[in-house]
PyMOL commands that place a pseudoatom at each C-alpha (Angstrom):
pseudoatom trace, name=CA, resn=MET, resi=1, chain=A, elem=C, hetatm=0, pos=[4.420, -34.801, -6.259]
pseudoatom trace, name=CA, resn=GLY, resi=2, chain=A, elem=C, hetatm=0, pos=[0.677, -35.326, -6.498]
pseudoatom trace, name=CA, resn=ILE, resi=3, chain=A, elem=C, hetatm=0, pos=[-1.956, -33.988, -4.175]
pseudoatom trace, name=CA, resn=ARG, resi=4, chain=A, elem=C, hetatm=0, pos=[-0.815, -33.556, -0.509]
pseudoatom trace, name=CA, resn=THR, resi=5, chain=A, elem=C, hetatm=0, pos=[-3.236, -34.410, 2.332]
pseudoatom trace, name=CA, resn=ASP, resi=6, chain=A, elem=C, hetatm=0, pos=[-3.670, -31.926, 5.050]
pseudoatom trace, name=CA, resn=LEU, resi=7, chain=A, elem=C, hetatm=0, pos=[-1.684, -34.009, 7.415]
pseudoatom trace, name=CA, resn=GLN, resi=8, chain=A, elem=C, hetatm=0, pos=[1.228, -34.093, 4.947]
pseudoatom trace, name=CA, resn=THR, resi=9, chain=A, elem=C, hetatm=0, pos=[1.095, -30.475, 4.612]
pseudoatom trace, name=CA, resn=THR, resi=10, chain=A, elem=C, hetatm=0, pos=[1.214, -29.919, 8.253]
pseudoatom trace, name=CA, resn=ALA, resi=11, chain=A, elem=C, hetatm=0, pos=[4.189, -32.261, 8.625]
pseudoatom trace, name=CA, resn=TYR, resi=12, chain=A, elem=C, hetatm=0, pos=[6.115, -30.326, 5.905]
pseudoatom trace, name=CA, resn=GLU, resi=13, chain=A, elem=C, hetatm=0, pos=[5.258, -26.986, 7.510]
pseudoatom trace, name=CA, resn=GLN, resi=14, chain=A, elem=C, hetatm=0, pos=[6.305, -28.226, 10.973]
pseudoatom trace, name=CA, resn=SER, resi=15, chain=A, elem=C, hetatm=0, pos=[9.517, -29.748, 9.611]
pseudoatom trace, name=CA, resn=LEU, resi=16, chain=A, elem=C, hetatm=0, pos=[10.384, -26.431, 7.818]
pseudoatom trace, name=CA, resn=ILE, resi=17, chain=A, elem=C, hetatm=0, pos=[9.517, -24.459, 10.942]
pseudoatom trace, name=CA, resn=LYS, resi=18, chain=A, elem=C, hetatm=0, pos=[11.936, -26.643, 13.032]
pseudoatom trace, name=CA, resn=ILE, resi=19, chain=A, elem=C, hetatm=0, pos=[14.725, -26.062, 10.467]
pseudoatom trace, name=CA, resn=VAL, resi=20, chain=A, elem=C, hetatm=0, pos=[14.234, -22.341, 10.224]
pseudoatom trace, name=CA, resn=ARG, resi=21, chain=A, elem=C, hetatm=0, pos=[14.230, -21.960, 14.065]
pseudoatom trace, name=CA, resn=LYS, resi=22, chain=A, elem=C, hetatm=0, pos=[17.732, -23.428, 14.252]
pseudoatom trace, name=CA, resn=LEU, resi=23, chain=A, elem=C, hetatm=0, pos=[19.099, -21.122, 11.580]
pseudoatom trace, name=CA, resn=PRO, resi=24, chain=A, elem=C, hetatm=0, pos=[20.994, -17.946, 12.159]
pseudoatom trace, name=CA, resn=PRO, resi=25, chain=A, elem=C, hetatm=0, pos=[19.067, -14.880, 10.929]
pseudoatom trace, name=CA, resn=GLU, resi=26, chain=A, elem=C, hetatm=0, pos=[20.975, -14.409, 7.862]
pseudoatom trace, name=CA, resn=ARG, resi=27, chain=A, elem=C, hetatm=0, pos=[20.178, -18.007, 6.635]
pseudoatom trace, name=CA, resn=VAL, resi=28, chain=A, elem=C, hetatm=0, pos=[16.494, -17.483, 7.548]
pseudoatom trace, name=CA, resn=LEU, resi=29, chain=A, elem=C, hetatm=0, pos=[16.468, -14.518, 5.056]
pseudoatom trace, name=CA, resn=GLU, resi=30, chain=A, elem=C, hetatm=0, pos=[17.916, -16.965, 2.459]
pseudoatom trace, name=CA, resn=VAL, resi=31, chain=A, elem=C, hetatm=0, pos=[15.108, -19.458, 3.143]
pseudoatom trace, name=CA, resn=ILE, resi=32, chain=A, elem=C, hetatm=0, pos=[12.545, -16.686, 2.854]
pseudoatom trace, name=CA, resn=ASP, resi=33, chain=A, elem=C, hetatm=0, pos=[14.037, -15.393, -0.438]
pseudoatom trace, name=CA, resn=PHE, resi=34, chain=A, elem=C, hetatm=0, pos=[14.079, -18.944, -1.860]
pseudoatom trace, name=CA, resn=ALA, resi=35, chain=A, elem=C, hetatm=0, pos=[10.494, -19.584, -0.713]
pseudoatom trace, name=CA, resn=ARG, resi=36, chain=A, elem=C, hetatm=0, pos=[9.429, -16.244, -2.450]
pseudoatom trace, name=CA, resn=PHE, resi=37, chain=A, elem=C, hetatm=0, pos=[11.209, -17.502, -5.648]
pseudoatom trace, name=CA, resn=LEU, resi=38, chain=A, elem=C, hetatm=0, pos=[9.422, -20.789, -5.446]
pseudoatom trace, name=CA, resn=GLU, resi=39, chain=A, elem=C, hetatm=0, pos=[6.071, -18.937, -4.683]
pseudoatom trace, name=CA, resn=PHE, resi=40, chain=A, elem=C, hetatm=0, pos=[6.787, -16.784, -7.829]
pseudoatom trace, name=CA, resn=ARG, resi=41, chain=A, elem=C, hetatm=0, pos=[7.135, -19.759, -10.066]
pseudoatom trace, name=CA, resn=THR, resi=42, chain=A, elem=C, hetatm=0, pos=[3.803, -21.106, -9.203]
pseudoatom trace, name=CA, resn=THR, resi=43, chain=A, elem=C, hetatm=0, pos=[0.298, -20.215, -10.532]
pseudoatom trace, name=CA, resn=SER, resi=44, chain=A, elem=C, hetatm=0, pos=[-2.867, -19.973, -8.431]
pseudoatom trace, name=CA, resn=VAL, resi=45, chain=A, elem=C, hetatm=0, pos=[-5.744, -22.274, -8.894]
pseudoatom trace, name=CA, resn=HIS, resi=46, chain=A, elem=C, hetatm=0, pos=[-8.706, -21.465, -6.569]
pseudoatom trace, name=CA, resn=GLY, resi=47, chain=A, elem=C, hetatm=0, pos=[-6.179, -19.886, -4.104]
pseudoatom trace, name=CA, resn=GLU, resi=48, chain=A, elem=C, hetatm=0, pos=[-3.944, -23.034, -3.967]
pseudoatom trace, name=CA, resn=PRO, resi=49, chain=A, elem=C, hetatm=0, pos=[-0.439, -22.856, -5.452]
pseudoatom trace, name=CA, resn=VAL, resi=50, chain=A, elem=C, hetatm=0, pos=[0.243, -25.308, -8.247]
pseudoatom trace, name=CA, resn=LEU, resi=51, chain=A, elem=C, hetatm=0, pos=[3.649, -25.994, -9.907]
pseudoatom trace, name=CA, resn=ASP, resi=52, chain=A, elem=C, hetatm=0, pos=[3.845, -25.408, -13.659]
pseudoatom trace, name=CA, resn=GLU, resi=53, chain=A, elem=C, hetatm=0, pos=[3.389, -28.904, -14.844]
pseudoatom trace, name=CA, resn=ASP, resi=54, chain=A, elem=C, hetatm=0, pos=[4.321, -27.871, -18.437]
pseudoatom trace, name=CA, resn=GLU, resi=55, chain=A, elem=C, hetatm=0, pos=[7.887, -27.206, -17.408]
pseudoatom trace, name=CA, resn=ASP, resi=56, chain=A, elem=C, hetatm=0, pos=[10.066, -30.162, -18.369]
pseudoatom trace, name=CA, resn=ASP, resi=57, chain=A, elem=C, hetatm=0, pos=[13.444, -31.065, -17.067]
pseudoatom trace, name=CA, resn=GLU, resi=58, chain=A, elem=C, hetatm=0, pos=[15.391, -29.475, -19.778]
pseudoatom trace, name=CA, resn=GLU, resi=59, chain=A, elem=C, hetatm=0, pos=[13.528, -26.140, -19.204]
pseudoatom trace, name=CA, resn=ILE, resi=60, chain=A, elem=C, hetatm=0, pos=[14.234, -26.353, -15.466]
pseudoatom trace, name=CA, resn=ALA, resi=61, chain=A, elem=C, hetatm=0, pos=[17.806, -27.025, -16.168]
pseudoatom trace, name=CA, resn=LEU, resi=62, chain=A, elem=C, hetatm=0, pos=[18.058, -24.010, -18.528]
pseudoatom trace, name=CA, resn=GLU, resi=63, chain=A, elem=C, hetatm=0, pos=[16.409, -21.708, -16.061]
pseudoatom trace, name=CA, resn=ASN, resi=64, chain=A, elem=C, hetatm=0, pos=[18.755, -23.008, -13.256]
pseudoatom trace, name=CA, resn=ALA, resi=65, chain=A, elem=C, hetatm=0, pos=[21.791, -22.387, -15.474]
pseudoatom trace, name=CA, resn=ARG, resi=66, chain=A, elem=C, hetatm=0, pos=[20.562, -18.789, -15.954]
pseudoatom trace, name=CA, resn=TRP, resi=67, chain=A, elem=C, hetatm=0, pos=[20.222, -18.192, -12.339]
pseudoatom trace, name=CA, resn=ASP, resi=68, chain=A, elem=C, hetatm=0, pos=[23.651, -19.690, -11.685]
pseudoatom trace, name=CA, resn=ALA, resi=69, chain=A, elem=C, hetatm=0, pos=[25.152, -17.478, -14.383]
pseudoatom trace, name=CA, resn=LEU, resi=70, chain=A, elem=C, hetatm=0, pos=[23.504, -14.391, -12.908]
pseudoatom trace, name=CA, resn=LEU, resi=71, chain=A, elem=C, hetatm=0, pos=[24.398, -15.109, -9.219]
pseudoatom trace, name=CA, resn=ALA, resi=72, chain=A, elem=C, hetatm=0, pos=[27.878, -15.942, -10.252]
pseudoatom trace, name=CA, resn=THR, resi=73, chain=A, elem=C, hetatm=0, pos=[28.797, -12.362, -11.319]
pseudoatom trace, name=CA, resn=ASP, resi=74, chain=A, elem=C, hetatm=0, pos=[30.748, -10.121, -9.062]
pseudoatom trace, name=CA, resn=GLU, resi=75, chain=A, elem=C, hetatm=0, pos=[28.016, -7.453, -9.337]
pseudoatom trace, name=CA, resn=SER, resi=76, chain=A, elem=C, hetatm=0, pos=[25.360, -9.903, -8.026]
pseudoatom trace, name=CA, resn=GLN, resi=77, chain=A, elem=C, hetatm=0, pos=[27.477, -11.048, -5.097]
pseudoatom trace, name=CA, resn=ARG, resi=78, chain=A, elem=C, hetatm=0, pos=[28.077, -7.471, -4.087]
pseudoatom trace, name=CA, resn=MET, resi=79, chain=A, elem=C, hetatm=0, pos=[24.403, -6.713, -4.305]
pseudoatom trace, name=CA, resn=LEU, resi=80, chain=A, elem=C, hetatm=0, pos=[23.580, -9.813, -2.355]
pseudoatom trace, name=CA, resn=GLU, resi=81, chain=A, elem=C, hetatm=0, pos=[26.133, -8.958, 0.224]
pseudoatom trace, name=CA, resn=LYS, resi=82, chain=A, elem=C, hetatm=0, pos=[24.759, -5.520, 0.462]
pseudoatom trace, name=CA, resn=MET, resi=83, chain=A, elem=C, hetatm=0, pos=[21.169, -6.819, 0.952]
pseudoatom trace, name=CA, resn=ALA, resi=84, chain=A, elem=C, hetatm=0, pos=[22.384, -9.252, 3.604]
pseudoatom trace, name=CA, resn=ASP, resi=85, chain=A, elem=C, hetatm=0, pos=[24.278, -6.409, 5.377]
pseudoatom trace, name=CA, resn=GLU, resi=86, chain=A, elem=C, hetatm=0, pos=[21.118, -4.253, 5.313]
pseudoatom trace, name=CA, resn=ALA, resi=87, chain=A, elem=C, hetatm=0, pos=[18.950, -7.045, 6.718]
pseudoatom trace, name=CA, resn=TRP, resi=88, chain=A, elem=C, hetatm=0, pos=[21.523, -7.839, 9.414]
pseudoatom trace, name=CA, resn=ALA, resi=89, chain=A, elem=C, hetatm=0, pos=[21.625, -4.113, 10.373]
pseudoatom trace, name=CA, resn=GLU, resi=90, chain=A, elem=C, hetatm=0, pos=[17.814, -4.137, 10.670]
pseudoatom trace, name=CA, resn=ILE, resi=91, chain=A, elem=C, hetatm=0, pos=[17.909, -7.314, 12.857]
pseudoatom trace, name=CA, resn=GLN, resi=92, chain=A, elem=C, hetatm=0, pos=[20.720, -5.818, 14.981]
pseudoatom trace, name=CA, resn=ALA, resi=93, chain=A, elem=C, hetatm=0, pos=[18.746, -2.519, 15.447]
pseudoatom trace, name=CA, resn=GLY, resi=94, chain=A, elem=C, hetatm=0, pos=[15.741, -4.406, 16.542]
pseudoatom trace, name=CA, resn=HIS, resi=95, chain=A, elem=C, hetatm=0, pos=[13.509, -3.681, 13.497]
pseudoatom trace, name=CA, resn=ALA, resi=96, chain=A, elem=C, hetatm=0, pos=[13.057, -7.293, 12.821]
pseudoatom trace, name=CA, resn=ARG, resi=97, chain=A, elem=C, hetatm=0, pos=[10.438, -9.552, 14.800]
pseudoatom trace, name=CA, resn=PRO, resi=98, chain=A, elem=C, hetatm=0, pos=[10.250, -13.288, 14.983]
pseudoatom trace, name=CA, resn=MET, resi=99, chain=A, elem=C, hetatm=0, pos=[7.888, -15.095, 12.726]
pseudoatom trace, name=CA, resn=ALA, resi=100, chain=A, elem=C, hetatm=0, pos=[4.545, -15.972, 14.073]
pseudoatom trace, name=CA, resn=PHE, resi=101, chain=A, elem=C, hetatm=0, pos=[2.260, -18.362, 12.709]
pseudoatom trace, name=CA, resn=THR, resi=102, chain=A, elem=C, hetatm=0, pos=[-1.535, -19.165, 12.997]
pseudoatom trace, name=CA, resn=GLU, resi=103, chain=A, elem=C, hetatm=0, pos=[-2.773, -22.603, 14.063]
pseudoatom trace, name=CA, resn=ASP, resi=104, chain=A, elem=C, hetatm=0, pos=[-3.204, -23.590, 10.486]
pseudoatom trace, name=CA, resn=GLY, resi=105, chain=A, elem=C, hetatm=0, pos=[0.424, -22.720, 9.738]
pseudoatom trace, name=CA, resn=GLU, resi=106, chain=A, elem=C, hetatm=0, pos=[-0.085, -19.378, 7.983]
pseudoatom trace, name=CA, resn=ILE, resi=107, chain=A, elem=C, hetatm=0, pos=[2.309, -16.664, 8.563]
pseudoatom trace, name=CA, resn=VAL, resi=108, chain=A, elem=C, hetatm=0, pos=[0.706, -13.866, 10.745]
pseudoatom trace, name=CA, resn=PRO, resi=109, chain=A, elem=C, hetatm=0, pos=[0.796, -10.617, 8.745]
pseudoatom trace, name=CA, resn=GLY, resi=110, chain=A, elem=C, hetatm=0, pos=[2.856, -7.744, 10.223]
for i in range(1, 110): cmd.bond("trace and resi %d" % i, "trace and resi %d" % (i + 1))
show_as sticks, trace
zoom trace
């Protein structure tokens, strides 16, 4: 993807925020989980996330297949449903707060 400018980054962030604001809470949780997954797959260089450039298309396809197989099991589906139910209960009980962002697009810590 190359190096992004600050203007591009801000446009991406604003686009993502617009999408997330339109989603029901359970879908927002999915977006957050996926973002955390992507964050985990990065390495930090001077505080900036960088994708693992050594990973080729075959490795990515194999990893995706492993995730697909894991998530296709009945046990994983039950676990995901339980997690979603717990998150929804927290939202319904008023234990969740809307996401807040700083002017530079960072999430305000809770």
